[in-house]
C-alpha positions, 0 to 999 in steps of 0.5 A: 451604680451598686458599686458607686452606691457601696463606696458612698456607704462605706465613705459614710460609715467612715465619717460616722465611725469617725464622729464617734470616736472623735466628738462630732454631733454624730456621737452615738454615746458621750463618756460624762465625767464630772469633776469637783475641783477646789476654787483655786484651780478649777478655772484651769481645770475648766479650761481644760475640761472644754479643750478636752471635750472636743476631740472626744466623744466626752462632756466633763463638766466642771463645779467648784467646789471647797475641798472641806466640804466636798471631804464632808459629803464624801465621808458622809457618803454623798451619792452625788459624789463626782467622779473626779475630786480635785482638793487642794491638798492630799491632806483632806485625803487623811479626813475622809478616812474611815467615812462611807467613800472609799478613795484612794490613799494619795493621788496624783499631782497636777499643780502645786503652790508653795506655804509662804509667810507674808507680810505688808510689803512696807514691814518685810525689809524691817522684819523679814529677817528674823523669820528668815533666820527663825521661821516658826520658831520667831513666833515664840520669841518673847517680844516677837511682834507678830500677829499670827493670822490662820485660815481656819484649820478646820476649813482649809488646808492652809490652815492644817498645814500650818499647824503642821509645822508648828507641830514639827517644830515643837514635837507631837504627843501631849508632852509637846502641847505646852510648847505647841500652844505657846508657839501659837500663844507667842503671836500677839493677836491669833486669829483665824481667817476663814476666806481670802476676802478677810486679807483687805480688812487684815491689811487695814487693821495693820495701818495703826499702831501694834504688831506686825500682822504675819500672814500664812498663806499658798503663793497663789493666794499672795498672788490673788490678793496683789493683783487686787491691791493697789501698788501702795496699800493692800500688798504683801510680800512673801517670805520662804523660811528657813527649813522650807514651808509645806506645799499645796500638791492639788491632788487628782483623786479618782473616785468613779468606779465604773471602768469607761468613766474611770478610763476617761478620767485618766485620760483628762489626768494625762491633758491636765498634765500636759504642756496645755495643762500646764499652761492652764494652771500658770495663768491663774497663778499656781505652778505646775506639778513638778514647782514649776512657775510661769511667767505670771508668777516670775514677773511678780518676783516669785522665783521659778522653781519651787523650794523643796516642800516640808512634808506634812501629809501623813496618815493620821496627821490632819485628823489628828490636828483638826481635833487638837485645833476643836480642843484648843478652842474650847473656852473655859468654865470653872468653878474654884473650891477655897479652904477657907478653914482656920489654918488659912490664916498660917502664912504662905510659906516664902510670903508675907501673905497668909495662906488665903490672901496668897491663893486669892491674889494668884486666883486674881491675877489668873482671871486677867488671862483668860477671856471675856467669854471664860466662865468662873465662879468661887466657892469656899468651903470649911465646916458649918458655912451654910446652914450646918453645910461646909461649903457656901457659894461666893460667886456663882459660874458666871462669865468673866466679860458679862456687864452689869451695873456692878461692873464685869463678872471679872472684876465681881470675881475679883472682889468678892475673892479679895473680901474672902475671909477663913473661919478661925474654928473651922475644920475642913469638909473636903470631901462633901464640898468636893462632891458638891461642887462636881454635881454643880458642874456636871449640871451646867455642862457647856460642851463647848468649853473646857469644865473643871473643879479646882479645888485649893487646899491648905489641909486633908478631910476633918469632917466627922458628919460626912462622906468617907473618902471611898464614897466620895471616889464611888460617887464621882467615878459613877458620876463621871461621863466621858462624853460631858468630862467634868474634870478635878484639878487639885492643889494642896499646899502646905505640910498636912495635905493628903496628898494619896487622897488628893490623886485618888481624886483627881485621877477618877475625873481624868484630872490633875494632882499638885503640890505647890509650894509657891502661889505663883504655880496657882497663875501657871494652871492659867497659862497652861490652860490653852494645852491642857484643853488641846489634850482634853486633860489637865495633866498632859500640860505639865 
């Protein structure tokens, strides 16, 4: 009897032992593994989590979390951090560097989705060839006829990778910013798409006249969109450009510090890279980690083997490109300080206009090139203009798109400039006027705009009652705040300008000094405004 009891007890313990390791209801202790996965891959991760937990004393919980939200939370040191993070791109690991959560510098890919150019299906035959041959450079070609649609680079890896791909074409550094901004502006209507749900409205908008919409998105997003679209409407065709495109690599990043949880995380990683895991990602339009497509993609016309990707992830790249994009999105807030001394009645070299006419015409043309949300004003300066002051307000700083009973702010500004007349006996109260204009712009500083004073003069300071150059530089140096930067851009023309003084005035405020012989160079300043905003100071756009 005792032997029989011992045998039964042994069998029970054996069963119990199996249940502890095999995941039955008798598990004494379950390991819990939390996973935050990008929505593009979370359905596959959830399916594998259910499968993984059936055979083990493990509970895997999967939360769909956009990579941007999770990166922000990890960088901020959120205590509710997951044990495993699967963003859609390794670029997000760069975003978390320097944050409160220490992460590995790289993860292990569990899926892939190459980025593609996408055109409305009806346009691929007509417009596809130039993209295949020219890739991103096609956007910089005059008259290319493409309207670029980017996913928001601040919230998506696709957007970041797109900008980094553009940068590979133009080069990096301040000197490359003009080419970088021109390429992005080469499209006729550059916008950002913050979510895939906006794709349908993009297609609908394309049905009329105008440039061809050109999207840059992941192959998976294109596949999902085409599944939603009908056979004739709402469908895009994918195009791989010469030289390759970036790739979303879905890195598996272990965040947990507990040894048992980390071992479990490694086991789950192995499951995701197994044949079953590959089938799971194939079913939702992703490729396996080695770039191989499943039947879902190949039946939709995608190549079974992905093209070699263009590497854009490197230390600091994602942080840098996001900062550049933020700067490029800044609006413009400027105050033009226009010389109206007697010498402005002289002819402008190479022109039939007087100097004042040439300058105001160029400014008016520049106003036509900037967006409606631009804020701009005009002051005139000479001597004895306003109750003894050497300057007076012509038009206060106002938004160009503002509509009043007198017309738009832009039209009012252009009208006032056209009526601007020099003072025949006026001298040049340059230094006092610059200081007053600078202080005015500081008072109304806008953090969401590029703030500057534009000085246009044909002479040098000639105002005995005013401050000296040393005093002006001292005051500007004291007033300049790099956290609330207002820059001075000086443009001098004619044979009597004090180039050295104008350069010192500009330099002390991180501005730029130009000696010009053609008023069209004033217009060029407005054309370069995007590049100036991108690097945060005017001179880098030269």
